[in-house]
C-alpha positions, 0 to 999 in steps of 0.5 A, spaced: 398 572 551 396 566 548 400 568 542 406 569 546 406 562 550 405 559 543 411 562 540 415 560 546 413 553 546 415 553 538 422 556 540 424 551 545 422 545 541 426 548 535 432 549 540 431 541 541 432 539 534 438 542 533 444 537 533 450 537 537 457 538 534 460 531 532 466 529 536 469 526 530 470 532 526 475 530 522 471 524 520 465 527 519 468 533 514 471 527 510 464 524 509 461 531 508 466 532 502 465 525 499 457 528 498 452 522 498 457 516 496 451 512 493 450 518 488 457 519 486 457 511 484 451 512 480 454 518 477 460 514 475 456 508 472 458 507 465 452 505 460 455 498 460 453 497 467 460 498 470 462 503 475 467 505 480 468 502 486 472 504 493 477 498 493 476 492 497 483 491 497 489 495 498 497 493 497 499 498 503 507 496 501 512 496 502 516 501 498 521 497 494 518 490 496 515 488 489 509 492 490 508 493 482 510 486 480 505 484 485 499 488 482 501 486 475 501 479 477 494 480 480 492 483 474 492 477 470 486 475 474 479 477 470 476 478 477 481 484 479 480 491 477 487 495 479 488 502 479 494 504 474 497 509 479 499 510 486 493 514 489 496 517 495 490 518 498 491 516 505 498 519 506 498 526 502 494 531 506 492 535 500 489 528 497 485 526 503 482 533 504 478 532 498 474 526 501 472 519 499 468 522 493 475 524 490 478 517 492 473 514 488 474 518 482 481 515 482 478 508 481 478 504 475 471 502 472 469 495 474 464 490 474 460 488 480 463 481 481 470 484 480 475 486 486 478 493 486 485 494 488 489 500 489 497 500 491 501 505 494 507 503 498 508 509 502 502 507 506 505 502 510 510 506 513 505 512 514 503 513 521 496 516 520 494 511 514 492 505 518 486 509 522 484 513 516 483 506 512 480 503 518 475 509 518 473 508 511 472 500 511 474 496 517 473 490 513 478 491 508 483 486 506 490 488 506 496 486 502 503 487 504 509 485 500 516 485 504 523 483 502 530 482 506 530 488 510 538 489 508 536 488 500 530 493 501 535 498 503 539 497 497 534 498 492 531 504 496 538 507 495 538 505 488 532 508 486 533 515 488 540 514 485 538 513 478 533 518 479 538 523 480 542 520 474 537 521 469 536 528 471 544 529 471 544 531 478 550 528 483 548 523 488 552 521 494 555 514 495 551 509 499 556 509 504 555 516 505 548 515 507 549 508 511 555 511 515 556 517 520 562 518 525 564 510 523 557 507 525 551 505 522 547 512 521 540 510 524 537 516 522 537 514 514 530 514 512 531 507 508 533 504 514 527 506 518 523 503 512 526 496 513 524 496 521 518 492 519 515 491 526 515 498 528 510 499 522 506 493 523 505 494 530 501 501 528 497 497 523 495 491 528 492 497 532 486 497 527 486 491 523 487 484 526 492 479 523 487 475 519 486 482 515 493 482 512 496 477 508 504 478 507 507 476 501 514 474 501 517 478 496 524 474 495 520 468 493 515 472 489 522 474 485 525 467 485 518 463 483 512 467 483 506 462 481 506 459 489 506 466 492 500 468 487 496 462 489 496 464 496 494 471 494 488 468 490 486 464 496 487 470 501 482 474 497 477 468 496 478 469 488 477 463 484 484 460 481 485 463 475 492 465 474 496 459 472 504 457 472 504 458 464 502 466 465 510 466 468 516 465 464 523 467 466 526 472 461 534 471 461 536 477 458 532 481 464 534 476 469 527 476 472 520 473 471 515 476 466 508 475 464 504 472 459 497 474 458 492 471 452 498 470 448 501 477 450 508 477 453 510 483 458 515 485 463 516 490 468 519 497 467 526 497 465 527 501 472 525 494 476 531 489 477 536 494 477 543 492 480 545 494 487 551 498 488 557 494 491 557 495 498 563 493 502 562 486 506 564 489 513 558 494 512 553 489 509 555 485 515 553 491 520 547 492 516 545 485 517 547 485 524 542 491 525 536 488 523 537 481 526 533 483 533 528 487 529 527 481 524 526 477 530 520 482 533 517 482 526 517 474 526 514 474 533 509 479 531 506 475 525 507 468 527 512 466 521 519 467 519 522 469 513 529 467 510 532 473 511 539 474 513 
């Protein structure tokens, strides 16, 4: 009888120790697949003391806003370690399902004092991304580089057009995308990507504005040094990048970089000429973005020199 009573007591005690099912299963699954993150970091450490770290800063967009130029310029700073490729961790389900351990493995090796930076321009316009980034690190610093929305649409089209040309595939004119039944085609994806206020509202649901630094992409093209100085201050980096790190390449028509006596320019795919667009259609484009731009200015508390 005593044995039966003891067994009953042990059974009750054991059932009380079983944890309840977590409410946020998705986030728990992500952390489970990451394994013990500290173990991953130790395994990824190099003999010289460097290690892979999760990014403390992400360039979230926007596509065709100048993200590559921004990353290359920021990489001039000795305290910045930048991931070379666009990781697409937070916006591609296949990558996200691998967990934070996989994301960590995509980062460059860096020293403890260095800032790890990743850029994926599609993050800004992907609805799921802000919450996912916040779940990883609610204190992360975000960089967003924007251009005149109309110019960004033309750059967006130009990139896809040249991609098709390289593959010797035909591609419609920009007018065929912009106009439908005599009106501006508001279903064109490139237009949606330029509705900055819509996407910014999504990010501000999870991050305060002070965590997001907006880089003026048009000014970065015309005069990069002052814009990079602002980025240095936002990231609390010592002022290491100088005006002498930039020089205007007359052949290419934009600024290139000079680092330790070595000159380098962006890939030839950058700075391509936009297609000729009928002025009336261009005016329609400017009119379409007028109100959305005003909403964006009110949202971020500053204005930009856009049409």
